[in-house]
DRENDO-1510 file (C-alpha; in Angstrom, 1 decimal, always signed):
<recs>
REC; n; res; u; v; w
REC; 1; MET; -54.8; -171.0; -74.5 .
REC; 2; VAL; -51.9; -169.8; -77.0 .
REC; 3; THR; -51.7; -169.3; -80.1 .
REC; 4; ILE; -49.4; -171.2; -82.3 .
REC; 5; SER; -47.5; -168.1; -83.3 .
REC; 6; ALA; -46.8; -166.7; -79.4 .
REC; 7; LEU; -46.4; -170.6; -78.8 .
REC; 8; GLY; -43.6; -170.9; -81.2 .
REC; 9; LYS; -41.9; -167.6; -80.3 .
REC; 10; GLY; -41.1; -168.8; -76.5 .
REC; 11; VAL; -39.6; -172.0; -77.8 .
REC; 12; SER; -37.6; -170.3; -80.9 .
REC; 13; LEU; -39.7; -172.5; -83.1 .
REC; 14; SER; -41.4; -171.2; -86.5 .
REC; 15; ARG; -45.1; -171.3; -86.9 .
REC; 16; SER; -44.5; -173.8; -89.7 .
REC; 17; ALA; -42.5; -176.5; -87.5 .
REC; 18; LEU; -45.2; -176.6; -85.0 .
REC; 19; LEU; -47.5; -177.2; -87.9 .
REC; 20; TYR; -45.3; -179.1; -88.9 .
REC; 21; TYR; -45.4; -181.5; -85.5 .
REC; 22; ASP; -49.1; -180.9; -85.8 .
REC; 23; ARG; -49.6; -182.3; -88.7 .
REC; 24; LEU; -47.9; -185.5; -87.3 .
REC; 25; GLY; -49.9; -186.0; -84.3 .
REC; 26; LEU; -47.3; -184.3; -81.7 .
REC; 27; LEU; -49.6; -181.1; -80.9 .
REC; 28; LYS; -53.2; -181.1; -80.5 .
REC; 29; PRO; -54.4; -178.2; -81.3 .
REC; 30; SER; -57.8; -177.4; -79.1 .
REC; 31; GLY; -58.8; -175.0; -81.9 .
REC; 32; GLY; -58.4; -177.4; -84.9 .
REC; 33; ALA; -55.1; -177.4; -87.0 .
REC; 34; ALA; -57.0; -176.1; -89.9 .
REC; 35; GLN; -58.0; -173.2; -88.4 .
REC; 36; ALA; -55.7; -169.7; -89.3 .
REC; 37; MET; -54.5; -169.3; -86.0 .
REC; 38; SER; -54.5; -172.3; -84.3 .
REC; 39; ILE; -55.1; -172.1; -80.3 .
REC; 40; PHE; -53.4; -174.6; -78.2 .
REC; 41; SER; -54.3; -175.7; -74.5 .
REC; 42; GLY; -51.2; -176.9; -72.3 .
REC; 43; GLY; -48.7; -177.1; -75.7 .
REC; 44; GLY; -46.1; -175.3; -74.0 .
REC; 45; ARG; -45.1; -178.7; -72.4 .
REC; 46; ALA; -44.9; -180.8; -75.5 .
REC; 47; VAL; -43.3; -178.1; -77.2 .
REC; 48; GLU; -40.6; -178.2; -74.9 .
REC; 49; GLU; -40.8; -182.4; -74.4 .
REC; 50; ILE; -40.3; -182.0; -77.6 .
REC; 51; CYS; -37.6; -179.7; -78.1 .
REC; 52; LEU; -35.9; -182.0; -75.4 .
REC; 53; TYR; -36.1; -185.1; -77.6 .
REC; 54; ARG; -34.8; -182.9; -81.0 .
REC; 55; GLN; -31.4; -182.2; -79.0 .
REC; 56; ILE; -30.8; -185.9; -77.9 .
REC; 57; GLY; -31.5; -187.0; -81.3 .
REC; 58; ILE; -35.0; -188.8; -80.9 .
REC; 59; PRO; -36.6; -189.5; -84.0 .
REC; 60; LEU; -40.0; -188.2; -84.7 .
REC; 61; LYS; -41.5; -191.2; -84.8 .
REC; 62; GLU; -40.5; -192.0; -81.7 .
REC; 63; MET; -41.4; -188.7; -79.8 .
REC; 64; LYS; -44.7; -189.4; -80.7 .
REC; 65; LYS; -44.4; -192.7; -78.6 .
REC; 66; LEU; -42.6; -190.6; -76.1 .
REC; 67; LEU; -45.8; -188.4; -75.9 .
REC; 68; ASP; -48.3; -190.8; -75.3 .
REC; 69; LYS; -48.2; -190.9; -71.5 .
REC; 70; SER; -50.7; -194.1; -72.0 .
REC; 71; ARG; -48.1; -196.0; -73.0 .
REC; 72; PRO; -45.1; -195.4; -69.8 .
REC; 73; ASN; -43.2; -198.5; -70.5 .
REC; 74; MET; -42.7; -197.5; -74.0 .
REC; 75; SER; -41.0; -194.1; -73.2 .
REC; 76; VAL; -38.9; -196.0; -71.0 .
REC; 77; GLU; -37.4; -198.5; -73.8 .
REC; 78; ILE; -37.0; -195.6; -75.9 .
REC; 79; LEU; -35.3; -193.7; -73.6 .
REC; 80; GLN; -33.4; -196.3; -73.0 .
REC; 81; ARG; -32.3; -197.2; -76.3 .
REC; 82; ARG; -31.2; -194.0; -77.0 .
REC; 83; LEU; -29.0; -193.9; -74.0 .
REC; 84; ARG; -27.3; -197.3; -74.6 .
REC; 85; VAL; -27.0; -195.4; -78.4 .
REC; 86; LEU; -24.8; -191.9; -77.0 .
REC; 87; ALA; -23.0; -194.2; -74.4 .
REC; 88; VAL; -21.5; -195.9; -77.5 .
REC; 89; LYS; -20.6; -192.4; -79.4 .
</recs>
């Protein structure tokens, strides 16, 4: 488990950015977002994915779908759509 501040430092994101992602449902703190120092369990992997998706221009709404591992077909569709957009540019 790691605090939100430590998690942010590890991936060069601000604490406020991580709290924003938490509010959007992209991150799941194990200690509760209302706490002064939220504790994240396994949050590093999700944050790495969020950073990757940001780099390739995936919108935040789409990121939530990508991070939902229960719908792998949706992930494939979203990523294929983004590849087509990038191929045109």
